Each structure stands twice: as structure tokens, then as C-alpha cells.
C-alpha positions, 0 to 999 in steps of 0.5 A: 494112111501112114507112110510106113503102111503106105510102104508095106502097101506099095512092096506087097502089091509091087512084089505080088506082080513080079516087080522086085523092090529094094530100098536104096539110101542115095542115088550112088546105091541105086546106080551100083544096084544097076551097075551089078544088074546090067552087067550080071546080066550082060548088057552094056548100054543104060538109058536114063533120060530125063534125070536133072542134068547134075543128076545125069553127070553123076551117073554117067561118072559111076557107069564110065568107071563100070565100062559101061555106056550111059544114054539120055538122049536121042535114044531112038537112033540108039533103040536096038542096043539099049539094056537096061532103062534107068529112070525116076518115077514121079509117084508111086500108088500104093493101092497097086503096086503102079509107079506114076511118070510124067512121060512126055519125053519120047526117050523116055518112054523109049527107055521104059518099053524097049529096054529088056530092064527097066529099073524106076528110082521112086522117093518114098515121099512120092507113095501115095495110097491110091489114084484119087490122092492125085487127082488135084495134082494131075489136073494142075500139072496136065491142064496144058497140053499135051502131055503123056502119062504112063502108068506102069505097074510091073514088067510087060505081060501078056497072056493068050487066050489059052491063058499060057502067060508070057513076060516081056512081048510088050515092054521090059521082061524084068521091072526093079523098083528102088525105093529111094531114102530122102 
């Protein structure tokens, strides 16, 4: 499947599960998106764990100018304060609109599960057609446990026996996917 077809399929499948999908040119644009979203919804704290050190410094700089606090470590002690989780995905699976995050870090798991809103950045080059395209990568990357791998498809959702859908019971109420140009 060619890259533009994978991108379109990824977008279509993600939007089918109420994921908000946007394209961004760079990390600065992604930061502006997260800042605007967080402030508009009344949030004050952004959880941004597992970013490379150079990028977290840039993220902190952007957000501090807007009066938003960025946490990148020890999220457990501030779990009640987390509003927006801001993460970088390892892969995207176009067939299901799912993201894959290597989530061995507890802070990353907390950011993706306890935040009201989760915003994930996915480089377009990391979109694959289906999970089978990642088999060799997973076999090599996770041959030395312990490892924790998360597949995220849309916001948290559950339904009762009467089929009443509820969003955000077991995780974020909103999920935003930012497709990053490289």
C-alpha cells in the first residue's frame, strides 16, 4: 500500500472511533495545538513523559510561556492534576486506526490513561498497513522482557448490557492524533 493510501486509511479508521485527526508540520505546531486545546478546556497541567531530553526542553519552554505546567516524570504523585497527556507514538496501524506505544515507563502509562484528554504525535513514516507489518520489529524489540506495549484506538469507551455507550470511564474522554510531517 502506498504512503498516501496508508495515511488516508489511518485517518478514516481513527476518525471512525471519534479520534480528532490533524496534520502538523513540526513539534512547535503540535505544542501550539496542545496548548490551545488545554487552555480552551480549562486545563493547567500537561503530562509529557518519554520525550527525548532535547524535545522536552522545547515543550517546557513553549508551555511555560502560556502559563501551563509540564510534567515529564513522577506523574503518580500528581495523578489528580493531569489534564492533557501529550505523547509520541511509536507506530500507527492504518487498518484499525490504532497507535502503538512502547509503554514500559509507568509515567507514559499514567499519561495515556489518567489524563482527561490524550494527544499523541505520530510521524507519518511510522504508519504501517496492519499489525503483521510490525511482527519482525516487535520480535526484535521485545525479545528482552520486561516490556509493556499499548495499542490505543480512540478514547476510552464502554457500554452496558443495554448498549448505552459511555466515553472516558477507563481512560481519556478525548483522543487527538497529530500526524507529523518529517
